[in-house]
C-alpha positions in Angstrom: 12.4 2.9 -1.8 8.6 2.3 -1.6 6.7 4.6 -3.9 3.2 3.2 -3.6 1.0 0.1 -2.8 -2.0 -1.7 -4.1 -4.6 -2.5 -1.4 -7.6 -4.9 -1.9 -10.2 -6.1 0.7 -8.5 -4.5 3.6 -10.7 -2.5 6.0 -12.3 0.3 4.0 -10.7 -0.8 0.7 -13.2 -3.2 -0.8 -11.8 -3.0 -4.4 -8.2 -2.9 -5.7 -6.9 0.6 -5.2 -3.4 2.1 -5.8 -2.1 4.4 -3.1 0.6 6.8 -4.4 3.2 7.4 -1.6 5.8 9.5 -3.4 6.4 11.7 -6.4 9.1 9.8 -8.2 10.8 12.8 -9.8 11.1 14.9 -6.6 11.3 12.5 -3.7 12.3 14.5 -0.6 9.3 14.1 1.7 6.1 11.9 1.9 3.0 12.6 4.0 -0.4 11.0 4.2 -3.0 13.7 4.8 -6.8 13.7 4.7 -10.0 14.2 6.6 -11.0 12.1 9.5 -12.2 8.7 8.3 -10.4 9.0 4.9 -8.3 5.9 5.4 -4.9 7.3 6.5 -4.4 4.8 9.3 -5.7 2.0 7.0 -2.8 2.7 4.6 -0.3 2.5 7.4 -1.9 -0.7 8.8 -1.8 -2.3 5.3 1.9 -1.4 5.0 2.5 -2.9 8.4 0.9 -6.1 7.3 3.0 -6.1 4.1 6.3 -5.6 5.9 5.7 -7.5 9.1 2.9 -10.0 8.3 0.7 -8.6 11.1 -3.0 -9.5 11.5 -5.1 -9.1 8.4 -8.1 -6.8 8.8 -10.7 -8.0 6.3 -13.3 -5.9 4.6 -16.6 -7.8 5.4 -18.6 -6.3 2.5 -17.1 -8.5 -0.2 -16.5 -12.0 1.1 -15.7 -13.5 -2.3 -12.7 -11.4 -3.0 -9.3 -12.5 -1.5 -7.4 -9.5 -0.1 -3.9 -8.5 -0.7 -1.4 -5.7 -0.1 1.4 -5.3 -2.7 4.2 -2.8 -2.5 5.6 -0.8 -5.4 9.3 0.0 -5.2 11.7 2.2 -7.1 15.1 0.6 -7.6 18.1 1.6 -9.8 18.4 -0.4 -13.0 22.0 -1.1 -12.3 21.1 -3.0 -9.2 19.3 -5.7 -11.3 21.5 -8.5 -12.6 20.3 -11.0 -15.1 22.3 -14.2 -15.6 
């Protein structure tokens, strides 16, 4: 289950920002809400890039910083195997 993501140099995100998508202790429903222009669609477009490798929409204000989108997932400890 995805619980958040880090976004950097993607559209309106010029610095590295963490976007929380779920309350880990009470996960039943997630919603992205905010005023017009707050960046709701940008979060969804960044996640679309992360999962489907769609087109990158670069933030033109900071040309020296390489952009990235990184998902944060919650998994059960028992799923991990080390060997």
